[in-house]
N, CA, C and O atoms as a GROMACS GRO file, in nm:
protein
  388
    1MET      N    1   7.746   8.970  10.310
    1MET     CA    2   7.715   8.997  10.172
    1MET      C    3   7.848   9.019  10.094
    1MET      O    4   7.945   9.062  10.157
    2ASP      N    5   7.860   8.996   9.975
    2ASP     CA    6   7.973   9.007   9.893
    2ASP      C    7   8.001   9.152   9.842
    2ASP      O    8   7.915   9.238   9.856
    3PHE      N    9   8.115   9.177   9.786
    3PHE     CA   10   8.164   9.314   9.756
    3PHE      C   11   8.064   9.381   9.657
    3PHE      O   12   8.029   9.498   9.673
    4GLY      N   13   8.021   9.306   9.557
    4GLY     CA   14   7.915   9.367   9.467
    4GLY      C   15   7.783   9.430   9.537
    4GLY      O   16   7.730   9.536   9.504
    5LYS      N   17   7.743   9.343   9.641
    5LYS     CA   18   7.620   9.390   9.715
    5LYS      C   19   7.665   9.513   9.799
    5LYS      O   20   7.583   9.603   9.817
    6ALA      N   21   7.790   9.520   9.850
    6ALA     CA   22   7.823   9.632   9.939
    6ALA      C   23   7.837   9.743   9.848
    6ALA      O   24   7.808   9.853   9.897
    7ILE      N   25   7.877   9.742   9.722
    7ILE     CA   26   7.865   9.849   9.630
    7ILE      C   27   7.734   9.899   9.600
    7ILE      O   28   7.719  10.021   9.591
    8GLU      N   29   7.637   9.818   9.584
    8GLU     CA   30   7.502   9.855   9.560
    8GLU      C   31   7.453   9.920   9.690
    8GLU      O   32   7.380  10.019   9.684
    9ALA      N   33   7.490   9.869   9.805
    9ALA     CA   34   7.425   9.933   9.933
    9ALA      C   35   7.493  10.082   9.932
    9ALA      O   36   7.424  10.178   9.967
   10LEU      N   37   7.613  10.099   9.895
   10LEU     CA   38   7.669  10.234   9.894
   10LEU      C   39   7.602  10.322   9.782
   10LEU      O   40   7.585  10.441   9.809
   11LYS      N   41   7.566  10.279   9.674
   11LYS     CA   42   7.488  10.353   9.582
   11LYS      C   43   7.363  10.391   9.624
   11LYS      O   44   7.305  10.489   9.578
   12GLN      N   45   7.307  10.303   9.729
   12GLN     CA   46   7.165  10.335   9.780
   12GLN      C   47   7.174  10.433   9.907
   12GLN      O   48   7.076  10.453   9.980
   13GLY      N   49   7.298  10.492   9.927
   13GLY     CA   50   7.323  10.585  10.037
   13GLY      C   51   7.342  10.518  10.172
   13GLY      O   52   7.327  10.586  10.275
   14LYS      N   53   7.373  10.389  10.178
   14LYS     CA   54   7.405  10.333  10.298
   14LYS      C   55   7.555  10.330  10.324
   14LYS      O   56   7.637  10.347  10.234
   15LYS      N   57   7.588  10.307  10.454
   15LYS     CA   58   7.727  10.290  10.497
   15LYS      C   59   7.757  10.140  10.487
   15LYS      O   60   7.662  10.063  10.503
   16VAL      N   61   7.864  10.097  10.467
   16VAL     CA   62   7.897   9.957  10.481
   16VAL      C   63   8.033   9.927  10.554
   16VAL      O   64   8.116  10.017  10.565
   17THR      N   65   8.055   9.813  10.598
   17THR     CA   66   8.174   9.770  10.676
   17THR      C   67   8.208   9.633  10.651
   17THR      O   68   8.126   9.563  10.591
   18ARG      N   69   8.327   9.580  10.691
   18ARG     CA   70   8.363   9.446  10.682
   18ARG      C   71   8.386   9.394  10.817
   18ARG      O   72   8.449   9.465  10.896
   19LYS      N   73   8.338   9.268  10.858
   19LYS     CA   74   8.360   9.206  10.976
   19LYS      C   75   8.516   9.184  11.006
   19LYS      O   76   8.562   9.180  11.120
   20GLY      N   77   8.587   9.172  10.893
   20GLY     CA   78   8.724   9.136  10.907
   20GLY      C   79   8.818   9.257  10.934
   20GLY      O   80   8.936   9.235  10.960
   21TRP      N   81   8.776   9.366  10.930
   21TRP     CA   82   8.848   9.489  10.945
   21TRP      C   83   8.886   9.499  11.088
   21TRP      O   84   8.802   9.473  11.175
   22ASN      N   85   9.020   9.540  11.122
   22ASN     CA   86   9.071   9.551  11.259
   22ASN      C   87   9.011   9.648  11.343
   22ASN      O   88   8.976   9.619  11.458
   23GLY      N   89   8.996   9.771  11.289
   23GLY     CA   90   8.952   9.888  11.368
   23GLY      C   91   8.802   9.877  11.381
   23GLY      O   92   8.724   9.843  11.292
   24LYS      N   93   8.772   9.914  11.512
   24LYS     CA   94   8.619   9.921  11.547
   24LYS      C   95   8.563  10.059  11.490
   24LYS      O   96   8.627  10.164  11.495
   25GLY      N   97   8.442  10.048  11.438
   25GLY     CA   98   8.378  10.164  11.387
   25GLY      C   99   8.410  10.201  11.261
   25GLY      O  100   8.357  10.304  11.217
   26MET      N  101   8.497  10.131  11.181
   26MET     CA  102   8.530  10.168  11.045
   26MET      C  103   8.428  10.147  10.951
   26MET      O  104   8.358  10.046  10.961
   27PHE      N  105   8.408  10.235  10.854
   27PHE     CA  106   8.309  10.224  10.764
   27PHE      C  107   8.338  10.299  10.634
   27PHE      O  108   8.430  10.381  10.628
   28LEU      N  109   8.258  10.269  10.532
   28LEU     CA  110   8.267  10.330  10.404
   28LEU      C  111   8.148  10.396  10.360
   28LEU      O  112   8.041  10.344  10.391
   29TRP      N  113   8.148  10.502  10.294
   29TRP     CA  114   8.025  10.581  10.240
   29TRP      C  115   8.057  10.637  10.098
   29TRP      O  116   8.174  10.649  10.061
   30LEU      N  117   7.953  10.672  10.020
   30LEU     CA  118   7.978  10.718   9.885
   30LEU      C  119   7.951  10.871   9.890
   30LEU      O  120   7.839  10.916   9.914
   31LYS      N  121   8.057  10.947   9.869
   31LYS     CA  122   8.048  11.092   9.869
   31LYS      C  123   8.009  11.122   9.722
   31LYS      O  124   8.090  11.095   9.633
   32PRO      N  125   7.896  11.173   9.696
   32PRO     CA  126   7.858  11.216   9.564
   32PRO      C  127   7.929  11.329   9.502
   32PRO      O  128   7.989  11.413   9.570
   33ALA      N  129   7.923  11.332   9.361
   33ALA     CA  130   7.989  11.445   9.288
   33ALA      C  131   7.926  11.574   9.346
   33ALA      O  132   7.815  11.579   9.399
   34ALA      N  133   8.017  11.686   9.327
   34ALA     CA  134   7.958  11.815   9.372
   34ALA      C  135   8.048  11.924   9.291
   34ALA      O  136   8.161  11.904   9.247
   35GLN      N  137   7.976  12.040   9.283
   35GLN     CA  138   8.048  12.145   9.226
   35GLN      C  139   8.130  12.215   9.351
   35GLN      O  140   8.073  12.238   9.458
   36ILE      N  141   8.251  12.242   9.330
   36ILE     CA  142   8.331  12.307   9.437
   36ILE      C  143   8.375  12.447   9.394
   36ILE      O  144   8.451  12.470   9.300
   37PRO      N  145   8.318  12.540   9.474
   37PRO     CA  146   8.356  12.690   9.451
   37PRO      C  147   8.490  12.729   9.528
   37PRO      O  148   8.514  12.681   9.639
   38ALA      N  149   8.569  12.808   9.472
   38ALA     CA  150   8.699  12.848   9.511
   38ALA      C  151   8.687  12.892   9.658
   38ALA      O  152   8.778  12.863   9.736
   39GLU      N  153   8.575  12.964   9.700
   39GLU     CA  154   8.567  13.018   9.823
   39GLU      C  155   8.584  12.923   9.946
   39GLU      O  156   8.631  12.955  10.055
   40ILE      N  157   8.541  12.810   9.912
   40ILE     CA  158   8.546  12.700  10.033
   40ILE      C  159   8.683  12.613  10.026
   40ILE      O  160   8.702  12.514  10.097
   41CYS      N  161   8.759  12.654   9.946
   41CYS     CA  162   8.891  12.575   9.926
   41CYS      C  163   8.989  12.617  10.032
   41CYS      O  164   9.014  12.737  10.048
   42HIS      N  165   9.048  12.518  10.108
   42HIS     CA  166   9.145  12.549  10.202
   42HIS      C  167   9.287  12.487  10.169
   42HIS      O  168   9.391  12.513  10.229
   43ASP      N  169   9.274  12.403  10.066
   43ASP     CA  170   9.400  12.343  10.000
   43ASP      C  171   9.459  12.447   9.902
   43ASP      O  172   9.387  12.470   9.804
   44PRO      N  173   9.565  12.506   9.908
   44PRO     CA  174   9.609  12.610   9.804
   44PRO      C  175   9.618  12.554   9.664
   44PRO      O  176   9.593  12.626   9.568
   45VAL      N  177   9.654  12.426   9.650
   45VAL     CA  178   9.659  12.371   9.508
   45VAL      C  179   9.520  12.354   9.455
   45VAL      O  180   9.492  12.393   9.341
   46LEU      N  181   9.432  12.300   9.532
   46LEU     CA  182   9.287  12.301   9.471
   46LEU      C  183   9.231  12.420   9.455
   46LEU      O  184   9.147  12.431   9.366
   47LYS      N  185   9.263  12.532   9.536
   47LYS     CA  186   9.212  12.652   9.519
   47LYS      C  187   9.244  12.719   9.391
   47LYS      O  188   9.161  12.776   9.318
   48GLN      N  189   9.390  12.706   9.366
   48GLN     CA  190   9.450  12.748   9.234
   48GLN      C  191   9.377  12.678   9.119
   48GLN      O  192   9.333  12.745   9.026
   49LEU      N  193   9.364  12.552   9.122
   49LEU     CA  194   9.303  12.474   9.006
   49LEU      C  195   9.154  12.523   8.990
   49LEU      O  196   9.110  12.543   8.877
   50VAL      N  197   9.083  12.541   9.094
   50VAL     CA  198   8.943  12.587   9.084
   50VAL      C  199   8.939  12.728   9.015
   50VAL      O  200   8.868  12.755   8.918
   51GLU      N  201   9.029  12.820   9.079
   51GLU     CA  202   9.025  12.957   9.023
   51GLU      C  203   9.064  12.971   8.868
   51GLU      O  204   9.015  13.055   8.793
   52GLU      N  205   9.161  12.874   8.833
   52GLU     CA  206   9.198  12.873   8.684
   52GLU      C  207   9.087  12.805   8.602
   52GLU      O  208   9.080  12.818   8.480
   53ASN      N  209   9.003  12.733   8.674
   53ASN     CA  210   8.883  12.679   8.596
   53ASN      C  211   8.753  12.765   8.591
   53ASN      O  212   8.646  12.722   8.547
   54GLY      N  213   8.775  12.899   8.644
   54GLY     CA  214   8.672  13.003   8.628
   54GLY      C  215   8.600  13.009   8.772
   54GLY      O  216   8.490  13.063   8.781
   55GLY      N  217   8.658  12.958   8.875
   55GLY     CA  218   8.600  12.972   9.005
   55GLY      C  219   8.511  12.857   9.067
   55GLY      O  220   8.452  12.866   9.175
   56GLU      N  221   8.510  12.753   8.987
   56GLU     CA  222   8.427  12.634   9.027
   56GLU      C  223   8.477  12.517   8.946
   56GLU      O  224   8.518  12.530   8.830
   57ILE      N  225   8.471  12.394   9.018
   57ILE     CA  226   8.529  12.275   8.949
   57ILE      C  227   8.444  12.154   9.000
   57ILE      O  228   8.414  12.147   9.120
   58LEU      N  229   8.410  12.070   8.920
   58LEU     CA  230   8.348  11.945   8.953
   58LEU      C  231   8.441  11.843   9.026
   58LEU      O  232   8.545  11.796   8.978
   59ALA      N  233   8.390  11.816   9.149
   59ALA     CA  234   8.458  11.700   9.236
   59ALA      C  235   8.377  11.574   9.193
   59ALA      O  236   8.255  11.577   9.208
   60LEU      N  237   8.431  11.470   9.145
   60LEU     CA  238   8.380  11.346   9.112
   60LEU      C  239   8.342  11.280   9.236
   60LEU      O  240   8.396  11.307   9.343
   61GLY      N  241   8.239  11.184   9.221
   61GLY     CA  242   8.210  11.099   9.344
   61GLY      C  243   8.315  11.011   9.383
   61GLY      O  244   8.396  10.969   9.300
   62THR      N  245   8.321  10.979   9.506
   62THR     CA  246   8.437  10.891   9.552
   62THR      C  247   8.389  10.814   9.676
   62THR      O  248   8.299  10.860   9.747
   63ILE      N  249   8.454  10.691   9.704
   63ILE     CA  250   8.413  10.628   9.820
   63ILE      C  251   8.513  10.676   9.936
   63ILE      O  252   8.635  10.683   9.921
   64CYS      N  253   8.453  10.704  10.042
   64CYS     CA  254   8.548  10.755  10.163
   64CYS      C  255   8.532  10.649  10.281
   64CYS      O  256   8.438  10.571  10.293
   65MET      N  257   8.627  10.658  10.355
   65MET     CA  258   8.645  10.563  10.471
   65MET      C  259   8.652  10.649  10.594
   65MET      O  260   8.725  10.747  10.601
   66PHE      N  261   8.574  10.609  10.690
   66PHE     CA  262   8.591  10.655  10.839
   66PHE      C  263   8.674  10.557  10.909
   66PHE      O  264   8.634  10.441  10.923
   67THR      N  265   8.794  10.600  10.955
   67THR     CA  266   8.901  10.512  11.000
   67THR      C  267   8.973  10.577  11.118
   67THR      O  268   8.923  10.672  11.178
   68HIS      N  269   9.097  10.521  11.150
   68HIS     CA  270   9.178  10.595  11.261
   68HIS      C  271   9.321  10.584  11.200
   68HIS      O  272   9.360  10.498  11.121
   69ASP      N  273   9.398  10.694  11.254
   69ASP     CA  274   9.531  10.699  11.193
   69ASP      C  275   9.623  10.611  11.291
   69ASP      O  276   9.572  10.539  11.377
   70SER      N  277   9.746  10.619  11.277
   70SER     CA  278   9.839  10.522  11.350
   70SER      C  279   9.837  10.540  11.502
   70SER      O  280   9.869  10.451  11.581
   71THR      N  281   9.798  10.660  11.536
   71THR     CA  282   9.787  10.697  11.684
   71THR      C  283   9.650  10.667  11.748
   71THR      O  284   9.630  10.684  11.868
   72GLY      N  285   9.568  10.626  11.672
   72GLY     CA  286   9.424  10.588  11.711
   72GLY      C  287   9.332  10.706  11.694
   72GLY      O  288   9.216  10.697  11.736
   73ARG      N  289   9.374  10.815  11.637
   73ARG     CA  290   9.282  10.936  11.623
   73ARG      C  291   9.186  10.906  11.495
   73ARG      O  292   9.224  10.857  11.388
   74LYS      N  293   9.058  10.944  11.528
   74LYS     CA  294   8.960  10.938  11.419
   74LYS      C  295   9.009  11.003  11.296
   74LYS      O  296   9.077  11.105  11.310
   75ALA      N  297   8.981  10.956  11.171
   75ALA     CA  298   9.019  11.012  11.059
   75ALA      C  299   8.937  10.977  10.933
   75ALA      O  300   8.870  10.873  10.931
   76ILE      N  301   8.940  11.058  10.831
   76ILE     CA  302   8.873  11.017  10.708
   76ILE      C  303   8.964  11.004  10.596
   76ILE      O  304   9.054  11.085  10.577
   77LEU      N  305   8.942  10.895  10.517
   77LEU     CA  306   9.028  10.873  10.397
   77LEU      C  307   8.940  10.884  10.277
   77LEU      O  308   8.846  10.808  10.254
   78THR      N  309   8.979  10.987  10.201
   78THR     CA  310   8.892  11.015  10.074
   78THR      C  311   8.962  10.925   9.963
   78THR      O  312   9.084  10.910   9.959
   79GLY      N  313   8.878  10.867   9.877
   79GLY     CA  314   8.942  10.785   9.770
   79GLY      C  315   8.994  10.660   9.824
   79GLY      O  316   9.112  10.630   9.802
   80TRP      N  317   8.913  10.579   9.896
   80TRP     CA  318   8.944  10.453   9.953
   80TRP      C  319   8.958  10.351   9.819
   80TRP      O  320   8.887  10.360   9.718
   81LEU      N  321   9.052  10.265   9.837
   81LEU     CA  322   9.062  10.160   9.732
   81LEU      C  323   9.048  10.034   9.797
   81LEU      O  324   9.100  10.016   9.907
   82ALA      N  325   8.980   9.943   9.738
   82ALA     CA  326   8.968   9.798   9.782
   82ALA      C  327   9.096   9.719   9.768
   82ALA      O  328   9.164   9.732   9.667
   83SER      N  329   9.130   9.639   9.862
   83SER     CA  330   9.214   9.530   9.852
   83SER      C  331   9.166   9.407   9.793
   83SER      O  332   9.044   9.391   9.781
   84GLN      N  333   9.252   9.312   9.751
   84GLN     CA  334   9.219   9.194   9.695
   84GLN      C  335   9.119   9.124   9.801
   84GLN      O  336   9.011   9.078   9.761
   85SER      N  337   9.155   9.117   9.928
   85SER     CA  338   9.074   9.055  10.039
   85SER      C  339   8.933   9.138  10.042
   85SER      O  340   8.827   9.076  10.054
   86ASP      N  341   8.935   9.265  10.031
   86ASP     CA  342   8.809   9.339  10.037
   86ASP      C  343   8.722   9.293   9.915
   86ASP      O  344   8.602   9.274   9.938
   87ILE      N  345   8.765   9.275   9.799
   87ILE     CA  346   8.693   9.236   9.681
   87ILE      C  347   8.642   9.100   9.692
   87ILE      O  348   8.529   9.073   9.652
   88LEU      N  349   8.726   9.006   9.749
   88LEU     CA  350   8.691   8.856   9.743
   88LEU      C  351   8.612   8.810   9.865
   88LEU      O  352   8.535   8.714   9.855
   89PHE      N  353   8.629   8.873   9.975
   89PHE     CA  354   8.572   8.815  10.101
   89PHE      C  355   8.405   8.851  10.095
   89PHE      O  356   8.361   8.942  10.025
   90GLU      N  357   8.334   8.776  10.168
   90GLU     CA  358   8.190   8.799  10.170
   90GLU      C  359   8.144   8.833  10.314
   90GLU      O  360   8.037   8.792  10.360
   91ASP      N  361   8.229   8.910  10.382
   91ASP     CA  362   8.186   8.943  10.528
   91ASP      C  363   8.141   9.089  10.548
   91ASP      O  364   8.135   9.145  10.658
   92TRP      N  365   8.107   9.152  10.418
   92TRP     CA  366   8.044   9.281  10.413
   92TRP      C  367   7.913   9.300  10.496
   92TRP      O  368   7.838   9.204  10.512
   93GLU      N  369   7.888   9.409  10.542
   93GLU     CA  370   7.745   9.424  10.608
   93GLU      C  371   7.717   9.576  10.606
   93GLU      O  372   7.808   9.659  10.601
   94VAL      N  373   7.594   9.605  10.609
   94VAL     CA  374   7.562   9.746  10.624
   94VAL      C  375   7.597   9.792  10.771
   94VAL      O  376   7.576   9.717  10.866
   95TYR      N  377   7.644   9.905  10.784
   95TYR     CA  378   7.698   9.966  10.905
   95TYR      C  379   7.591  10.054  10.970
   95TYR      O  380   7.546  10.152  10.912
   96ASN      N  381   7.554  10.018  11.083
   96ASN     CA  382   7.430  10.083  11.162
   96ASN      C  383   7.485  10.161  11.274
   96ASN      O  384   7.407  10.205  11.359
   97GLY      N  385   7.618  10.184  11.283
   97GLY     CA  386   7.680  10.230  11.411
   97GLY      C  387   7.654  10.378  11.424
   97GLY      O  388   7.695  10.439  11.523
   0.00000   0.00000   0.00000
C-alpha cells in the first residue's frame, strides 16, 4: 500500500509498517490527543508547563514508532517523521505482529 493508505489505516486505529525497514517488529501507531494532568508528569519541564497552564494541558495527537535503539533495546519514538522514502515507497502494510 502507499503512504496515503498507511495514514488512513493509522486513523482507523491500525498499526502499520514498511517491508523496507531494517528492524524486525518496527511499526507505527497513532496516539490520540489527550488532556495531561500535572500529577502524571515525570518530565520536570512538562510538569512546569502543565502547572503554569492551570494543572492540565492538551497533548496533541502524534504518530509514534515502536523501534530499537543503537544497542538493540526496544524503544518508543514519539513524534515520528516520514522520510522521503517512507512517503514515496509503496511497501506499507498493516502490522499484525
